[in-house]
N, C-alpha and C positions, 0 to 999 in steps of 0.2 A: 420779279416784274412789276411795272408801274400800270395800274390800271387803266386803261383806255378811258378818255372822256367822250367819246363818239362808240358807242356801243349799239350792236344790231341782235335781236333775238326772235326765233322764231318760238311761239308757244307750243308746248307738245299739246295732241288733244285737240285740237284748233285749226280747221283748214283754210287755207286762203289770207292768213293774218299773220305780218311782222312787224315788230315794234324798233325805234330806236329812241334813244336818249342819249341828247349830247349838252355837257355842261363845259365845250371849253370853247372860251369867249373869244379866241382867236381865229374859228373856224368860221370858213364863210362858204355858205352852199350858194356856187355859181349859179348862172340861169340853166335850167335841168328841167325834165318831166318825170314822170312815172307811168306805169302801166296800170297802176291801181289806183282807187282814192287813197288821199293823204289827209290824214286827219292830224291838226296841229292844238297841242297844249303847250302853253308855256306855263310852267309850275313856279319858278322862279325867275325876275328879271323880266324882259320884255323883247319879244322879237320881231326887227323891224323886215318886211315883206318887200317884194314888189311883183306884180302880177298883171300884164297887158298894158302896163306904161304905168300904172298906178301903184303907188306906196301907201304903206299903213305900217301899224304897229298892233302888235298881238300881245296883249298885256296879261296877268292873272285874272283869269275868270271868263273868257274868251277863250272861244275856239274858231280855228280856221279849217276850212275844209276844202281842198284842190283837187278837182276833176281830174281823170286818166286824160294825159295825152295833153296838158297844161302846163306850159313853160312857165316859170317862176324861180326867185332868188329867196336867199332869208340869211339874215346873220342877226348877232347881238344887238341891241341897240342901246348896250351899256358898256363902256368898259371895264366895269369893275366885275372882280369874279363872283356875279350872281346869275349864271344861265341854268335854268333847267328846261329845254326843250324835249318833250316828248309826243313822238308821232306812233301815228297806226296807220300801217300800210295794208289798204283792205282790197281783196279782189273784187272786181266788179260782179262776177258770178257769186262770192260767196254774198254778197249783197243782196243780189237777186232772189238767193235760195232763202234766207232769212224773210226776205218780203213775201214770197210765196207761201212761208210756213204760216207768217203773222196773217196772212190771207186765205188760209186754210186751202191753200192749192190753187186759187183762183188765177186767170192770166193776169201779172202786173208788171209794167216796165217802169220799173225804180230807175230814176236816176236823180243825184243830188250836185246842183250847180255850184259852182266854186264861189264862193265867199265867204263873210268873217262875222262871226257874230257874239253879241255880250250875251250870254246865257248862262248863268252860274249855277244854276239846276244841273243841266247838261255835260258842264264843267265838270262837276262836284263827282257824276256819275261815271263820266270817262276817266278819271283820275283814281276812283276806285276799282276801277275795272283792270286798269294798268296796273295795279299794284297786289290784284287777284292774279292775272296773268302772270306774273312774274313770281307769286311766292306759293300760289295753291296746287294742290296735287290733285283735288277732287274735280272730277269729271263734271259731275253735278253742279258744284258752285263756278266753273269754269262757263259752262254751257251757259248758266241760268244767267249770271250778270253780261254774258255778251248779247244773249238774248234780248234782256230787258234795257239795257243801256241802247243797243242798235235799233229797238222800238221806238225810242222815246226821240233817237235821230230822226229816223224816217218819218214819225207820224209829224216830226215840225218842219223839216227841212228838204223831203222829196218834192219833186214837181207834182207829181199828184198825190193828194192824201187819200188816207185809208179810213175806211168805217169799221168801227169793231163790229164783229159777229159773235151772235151767241151762241154759248154752250148749253147744250141740254145735259139734262141728268149730272150735274155739277157734285150733287152731294154723295151720289154712287161713285162717281169718278175720286172724290178726295178721300172717301173711305178706302176704297180698292188700294190707293196710291199710300196711304197711311199703312195699309195692310203689309205691302210690298216692304217699307221701311222697315218693318218689326221684323218680315223673314229674313231681310237681307242686311241687318243694320251695320256690319262691317263691311260691306261690297262695297267698291267704286262706282257707283251707278250713275248711269247716263241718263239726260235728260231726253234724250229721242228715244232711248228705250222704254222707259216710263210713260212716255206719250204715247209710243204704240202699244202699251199694255192696257191704257183706256180710249183708244181709239180717238186721238185727238194731235193736235200740233202740238209742239213743243211751245210755243208762243203764247197758245191760250191755256194750255196746262201751269204756267206760272202766273195768268191772268185769275183763272179763276181758282186756283189753289190759294193764293193771296188772300181773295177777296172773303174765301170760307172761313180761313183760319187765322189770317193777320201777320203770315209767313210765308215768305219764297220756301217752295220745297227743301232746299239744301238746308235754309237757316231752320226750318222745321226738324230735318236730318239731325243735324247739331243737337237740337236741346233733346232729343230721343240718345242720343249716345251720352250726353252730359248726365242724364236721369240714371241711365245704364253703369256709368262709371262711378257715382255719387253710390249707387246700391253695393256697387262691389267694396268700394272703399270703406263701408258703413260695417262690412262684414271682416275687414281686415287684411284684404287682397292689397299685395304693392300696386303704388301709382305703375309701374311700368306694366304691370300684367293688366291692371284696370285699362291703361290707355290700349293697349291691342283688342283687349275682348270686347271694348267698347265700340271699336271702330275708328280710332284716331291713328294716326299714320306715326306717331311716337309720342314721347312724354310732352316734350316741349310744346306739342300742339294742342295736346289735351290740358296744359296748362292753361295757357293761352285764354282758350275759349272757358274753361273753368274759372278761373279767377274772373274774368267779364261777367259771368251770370251771378256768380257765388260770392264774389270780392275777396276770396281766400285761394291761395294756390292746393292742388289736391293733396298735397303734402300736408297740410296746416290742418285742412278740413278732418283728414283721418285721425291726425294726432289729438283735434278737440272733442269728435265725436266719440272715440276710443278712451279717453280720459274722463269723459264727463260724468 
């Protein structure tokens, strides 16, 4: 069966979010509205849109935000086969929940007006988030990327800006998180559960952890797993067993991260060190 060029996807482990990918240059989204926020990216080509009688063009590197209930239409701007529209449909309730988390529970009515922005940093973050939502099985990676990206979006384009609030006892909290990582190296850890363990919000955990160690919690956990895998390979453990024993979902998962860090595959590394 031929794969559809208009695809919808609901990420597991993330509430209130749906994804759309459209590469069909012949499909025209006629005037319509959504009950959720619609966040657009044109990853290839350009998207022509109409909104409240105005027309425009969404190009690569730009983002579009359509507020719930607002009528709009869109189609590819070019006849050539070069369309790649990526869309996040985000529930208003989920946006408010994340906003409250960022503000440490303070009452904050977050709204983001319909608008179109040239914002290459946020475009890159959203595109990365899209890829993570489609390929990752790690709850910690999914939640970390979602919170970090939406915090950037909210900070820049919410109707009311927010102020960062300080977090006390950062050093002790970071040490506790690292201890939990060592104790549960192979577990599918949740960002919200880690935050509960150190008595802070998920967003603040990401912020102070990265400030302290230079990596997000998920990236740090991956580094710990890679060091464990490397230690096992040096002792002659098979790549498959090293993958599962160090917390990776499978051999390909380990291989992708291992080669990125060490420059060789786990199999090549094992062969080199055991034959040296």
